[in-house]
C-alpha positions, 0 to 999 in steps of 0.5 A, a space after each residue: 355586556 363585556 366581550 368574550 376574550 379568547 385565549 391566545 393561539 399560538 403563533 406558528 413558526 413562518 417559513 424561516 424559521 422552517 428552513 432553519 430547522 430542516 438545514 439543522 436537521 439535515 446537519 445533524 443527520 451529515 454529522 451522524 452520518 459521518 461519525 458512523 461511517 468513518 473507520 475506527 478499527 485498524 484489521 492491523 490489530 485483528 491479528 497477530 503478525 509476524 515480523 517482516 524478516 521473520 517471514 523471508 528466508 535468507 536462503 532458498 533454491 539457488 539463491 542465499 543473501 548477500 550481506 556485502 551489498 544493499 540496496 541503495 539506502 534512502 537519503 537522510 530526509 527521505 527516511 526520516 519521512 519512511 521512519 515515519 510513514 511505515 511501521 516496518 521497512 525490510 531490504 535485502 540482496 539475496 544472491 544466486 549460484 551463478 553470481 547475479 543478484 536480486 534486491 528485494 524492499 518490503 514496507 509495511 504500513 498499519 495504515 495504508 492510507 498515510 503515505 505508501 505513496 512515498 515509498 512507490 518506486 516512481 516516487 522514491 527513486 527520482 528522490 534518490 537522483 535516479 531518472 525513469 527511463 521506462 515508465 510504468 506498465 502494468 505486469 501480470 505474474 503467476 504463482 501456483 495458478 494465482 495472478 500477481 496484479 504487479 507493475 514494471 518500470 526502469 530507472 537509471 542513474 549514470 551508469 547504473 540501470 536498475 529494472 523494477 518489478 512492484 506490487 501494493 497489497 492493501 489489506 488482503 487484496 493485491 491493487 495498483 496505486 491510482 483509482 483501484 487503491 483508493 477504491 479498495 480502501 474506501 470499501 473497507 472504509 464503508 465497512 469501518 476498517 482502516 487497511 493496512 498496507 505492504 508494497 512489495 519491490 524486487 529489483 535488480 542491475 542490469 543493461 538487459 531489462 528482459 533478461 532482468 525481468 525474467 530473472 525477477 520473475 524466477 526470483 520472486 517465483 523462488 521466494 514465494 514458494 519457500 516461504 511459509 503457506 501461512 506466511 504468504 498471505 502477508 504478500 499475496 493477500 487472500 486466494 
């Protein structure tokens, strides 16, 4: 009697094959997750934005543009970098009735990841030959009951002493460079949004730092009060 021939049973995957399949699945899931979490939508494309020159008045309160003096221009090398990193920059000098001058600088980038640090005073001033003689310190400015979380420092070049006040906008929020900036950008990124950014810088040439900062506070308040309400979010963010 012929022996019974049983059909071959499919062999079971061994342990190494199972591990390989699991690793492949994990890598595929990670790739899909990374793709889904990578922001693709530019916040700047979601609304029509006015040019910076159109939202800043030429005269307000005791201030008017002083067209005879401009803030110190960046070196050609630095200007070439700024032209690549920023979509719009504005540098103006104002003079009040007493003849005191304040310089205003605005830098806007539709992608705040793309080098806002380059225009940071702690970076761009030394790049132009200045020394930081008073390190950065937080300052809280007040405007219509709101707090503007700014930063102050003092730079110098020879006899020129220049106190500086600045703040950074990421999307619709005022923040500070470093952890706060990264955390704010991350919150937008988790929603698939690439936030834009604006750096607002005010400075003046004065050997008296306290007097310079007081003058800058007055200038900032006068400027913001003179701006159209619909333009304020460009420099202050959402309430």
